[in-house]
Each structure stands twice: as structure tokens, then as C-alpha cells.
N, C-alpha and C positions, 0 to 999 in steps of 0.2 A: 504493500499499500503506499501511496506516495506520500510524503510528510507536509505537503505544503497544504492539503485540506484536512490533515488528521486533528482533531479537535485536543487532543494531547501537546500538540506542538503549542498552541495558542494558550494554554494554562497560566503562564507567566504575564499573558497581558489581559487588561481589564476590556471586555468585550465591549462594553456600554461607552467606554471612553474612546476607543480606537478601531472602529468599525471600518473605516477608511483605509487605514493602514493593512488589516485583515483582508480586505476585498483587493487591494490592488497586489496581492501575493497570489490570487486565485486565477485559475484560467478565464480567459474572455468571456465565455458562455457564463459563467457564475458571475461576472461583474455586470454582464447586460441584465440578468434574470433579477439582480439585486437592484440594480438602476429603475428595472421596469416596476418591480415593487414598490420603490421609493416614490416614483411619479404617480404610477396611476392607483394605489392602495392595494387593498386585498384582490387578488384574482385566481383564478383557478388555472390548471397546467395547460390547458387548450387555449385559453386567452394569452397566457404569457408565451407559450408556442407563436401564435399569431403574432403577437406584437414584438418578440425578440428575432423572429425568424428562424429559430432553432426548431428541430424536430421535439415532439414531446418527451422522447425517452432522454435527450439532452436536458431538457428543462427540468425533469423529475431527477436526473443525476445532479443538477446544480443546486435544487432545492434541498435534496438530502444533504449535500456539504455544507448549504448555509444552516440547515437545522443542527447538523452535528456541532457546528461550534457557537450555537445559540443566537444567531442574528435573525432568523425566521422561525415561524410558528405556523402549524397548520391548524385551520379551523374548521368545524363543521359547518356544510352548506345545506341548513334545512329545506331548501327547494329542491335539491337533488344531491342525496346524500353520496351519490358514486361519485361527484366533483367537490373535494375541499376546496376549501380556499386558503391561501397562503400569504401572510402577511408579516411585514418587518415587526420586530419585537422593539417596542418603544421604551 
């Protein structure tokens, strides 16, 4: 596993204070997904895929990396339980 997205690599960083430092070390797809969530608010994977231009699989992988380090959380979509929303943790 690559250490650039491993949550334990960033344990010494205060995530709430340094999200931009962490994001800059991530792959471009993770950066684009993070910025899309920051600009548009909570979105599902299909919306993120459409906005970012990445496949849904790439978006899911990016979201997993962002959730692993505590920058993004998954929320239930009451209208469609198959499509959870993802949002930046404030």
C-alpha cells in the first residue's frame, strides 16, 4: 500500500488545521474530488463522477482515501438509500 494516502502517515498532522497540505500530497483525482465537494457541497458518487470527469470507480477510490484520513464523511440519502452523499467534515 502506498504511504501517501495511508491514514497512519498523517497521524502527526492535525487534519482540521492542515487539509490543504494533505490534499496536495494526494493524487490528482483525490484533489479534484475534494475540491468538487468543497465547491458544490454534499454529492453522491454519480454526481461527483459527472462533475469531475472521472469514472465512478476512481471517484469511489478517491472518497475512500479522503474518508481514511478523516476529511470526508458518508451520509445517508433518505431519498435513495443506494446513493449515499459524501461531504467534507467541517
